[in-house]
N, C-alpha and C positions, 0 to 999 in steps of 0.2 A: 562252203557247204552248198550242195545242189539245191536249187530253187525248183520245187516240184508243183505239179498241177494234177488234180483229180479229174478223170474223164468219166462222166456218168450219163446214163440215158439209154437210148435204144440204137438201132442200126445206123442211123445217120451220124451218131457220135462215134460209133465203132468204125464206120467208113465202109462204103460199098463202091467207091469210085474205081473204075478200071485202071489198073496199075500202068498199063501201056499208053495211057492217054496223056500223061504228064511226065515231066522230067522228075526223076527221083531226088529226094533231099538227103544228102549225106553230110553230117556235121558231127565231129567227134565230141562237141560240147552239148549235143542234144542226146539225152539218154531216154530209155524206156525201162520200166520195171518189168522184168521177166524172169521167172523162176527164182525170185528173191534177189536178183542182181540188177544193177544198173548197167544195161548193155547199150551200145551205140544204136540209135534209133534207125530202124528200117520199117518200111510199110509192107504189109499191114502191121500197125502198132497194136491194135485191139483185136486179137485173133479169137473172136467169139464164134466164128463159123469158117468153114473152108472158103466161103465166098467173100471173106473180108478183104478190103482193099484200101484205097486212099480215103483218108478222113481229114477233118478240119484241124486236128491237133498238130499235124506236121507243119503246116504253113504258119499256124499260131506260134509254134516253137521256133520256127525259122525267123519270124519277125522279132520275136522276143530276143533271140540270140544276137541278131544284128543290132538291137538296141542295147544289149549288155554283152559285148564281145569278150569280156574277161571272166564271165561267169558260166556255169553249167546249168542247164535246165533239165528236169526229169519229168516224164509223163507217166501217170499211173492209170493204166487202162482198166476200166471196170464196167464198160457199157455192155449191154446184152440186147441183141437184135430181137425185135418183136415184143419187148417188154412194155407192159402198161404201168401206170402209176400204182395200181394195186400190187404189182410184182415188186415194186420198190418200197413197199411198206417197211418201216423200221424193224419189224419182227421177222421179215422174210429173208431168204437166202441172198438175194442180190445186194441188199443193203448191208447185211452182215459181212458179206465178202468184201464189199467196198471199204467197210470200216476196218476190217482186218488188214487189207492191203495198205490203207492209209496209215494205220498205226505202225506197220512194218516200215513204210517209207519214212516216217517221222524219225526213225532211228538214225537215218543218214541224210536227211534232207529237211528243208523247211517248206511246208505246203503254203504256197503263195496265192493260190486261186483254185476255183472249182469251175470246170467247164461242163455245162449241162445242155443236152439236146434230147428232147423226148416229146411225144404228143401224137404221132401218127396213130398209135394204138388206142388213143383216147378221143379220136376224131369221129366218133359215130355213137349212136344210141344215147345221145345227150350226156355222155360222160363228162363233157366240158362243164356241166353244172356243178360237179364236185371237184373239179381239177384244182382250184385255188386252195381249198382246204387240205386236200391230200398232199399237194406239193409243199404247203406250209409245214405240215407235220414232218415230212421227209427232211427238208432243209434245216428246220429248227433242231431236230434230233441230231442230224449230222454235225451241225455247228457245235452243239452242246457236248456231244461225245468226244469230239476232236479238239474242242476249245479253239474254234476257228471263226469266232464272231466277227472279227475285223477283216476277214479275208474276202476279197471280191468274188461274187458269183456271177458268171456270165451265162445267160440263157438265150438260146437261139430260137427264132420263130420258124414256123413250118413253111415249106415252099408253096407258092401259089399255083404250082402245077398239079397239086393234089386234087382228088375228087373227079378225075377225068378218065384216065386209062390205066390198064394193067393192075398191079397190086394197089395202086394209089386210088383207084376209083371208089373204094369203100370209105376213104377218109374225107367224107363230104362236109364234116363240121370243123375243118381245120381253121377256118376264120374265127370261129368261136374260141377255139383253143388258143389261137394267137392273141385274142383279146384278153384271155386270162393270164397268159404269160406276160404281156405288157403291163397289165394291172399289177401283177406280182412284183415286177421289176420297179414299178412306180411307188409301190407301197412298202416294200421291204428295204431294210438298210443294206448297203454294200451289194446291190444287185443291179445289173445292167442288161438291157435287152438288145439283141442283134437281129435285124430283119433278114429274111431270106429272099426279099424281093429281087426279081430279076435273075435268080439262080435257076438252073435247069436240071432235068432229071435224066437218069439212065432210061433205056427203053422200057424198063419195068414200071415207070410212072410213079415211083415212090422214093427211090434213092437218089440223092444228089450225085451228079456225075463228077468226075475227078477234077475238072477245071473249076466247077462251082465249089467243091470242097476247099480247094486252095483259096479261092476268094473269100469264102465263109470264114476260114481260119484267120485271114487277114483282118476281116471285120471284127472278129472276136478279140484280136489283139488290140485293135483300135479302141474298142469299148473298154478293155482292161487297162490300157495305158493312159487313156484320157479320162477314164471314169465317167463316162456318159453313154446314153443309149445311142445305138446306130439305127436310125429309122429309115434310111434310104441307102442305096449303093454309094460307095465312097470313091472319090478320085484316087487313082494310084493302086487300086486293088489288082489290076492286071499284072503288076510287078510280082505278085505272088506266084505267077506261072513261070517266072524266069529264075533259074537256079544258077548261082555263081559257080564258076569253075575254079581251078586252082586248089585242088585237094591237098590236104596235109599228108605227111608220110603215113600217119595212122589210118587216115581215110583211104589212101591208095592201097595199103595192105589189105584193108577190109574189102574193098571193091574187087581186087584181084582174087582174094580168097573166095568171094561170092561167085565169081565167074568160074573158078575151078570147081567148086562144090556143085554148081548147077550144070556142069558139063559143057560150058561155053568155050573153055580153053583146055588144052592138054596140060599135064604136069610140067612138061618141058617149057611150054609157053609161060606157065605160071612162074617157073624159076627164072626165066629170062626177064620177065617184067619185074620180079622182086629184086633182081640184081641191079636194075636201073633205079628202083626206088631207094635201095640201100646205099647207093653211091654217095660219098660224102659231098 
């Protein structure tokens, strides 16, 4: 059975890293839930906006797959760019949508973890003062509704590049939100905090760049697998930027089909490549 993970939060969980800045991850054992089906993962995974791009879930899944080479992992994308904690209230659309997707995924998978990243939209006007209580309601309701009390929740901190430039200049209270996230992880069961220290942003000043998203996902996996907080950058996270070659037959077919569909190759070139792939 597929081992699946819920993706919740706002744009840095959905992913806004530029696709051309990192090598793509293609692995037939990494799936994403799209249109009610488990499809082979490609980025953007969480297509909440036309500007969706590289997110942390891909490198998280890649690290998980390397640790469990005989199993399949599924990602359940439910993040929504720009969403505040109020938008994630259990009676609201985002929460209900995530609940619906999770229940659907449970028909064919086992939910093994919850990946959360949110807070930029609550980093001003003293919204951090009610962050802990709002997040507690959201997570407790989610766990109760889906019977996921024992499942690890991994929550990421906000980048220290916030509050300076671009869209990020308004998120001046990100440190206070980070304090609440760490407090939550310390006080709640099965919850682990991951720092965004040292990570860098796109030119917009608010979204993690592609390389940082890869490293962040690696940190998320470290927190998940070791079941402890990640409070500083970890050695080895650079390896998240290196993609293994040697694609399987299924992966090669997928890649050639993508090249054909995007106009990178002609149909004759596609057939020539496929003939090589299908050779015994």
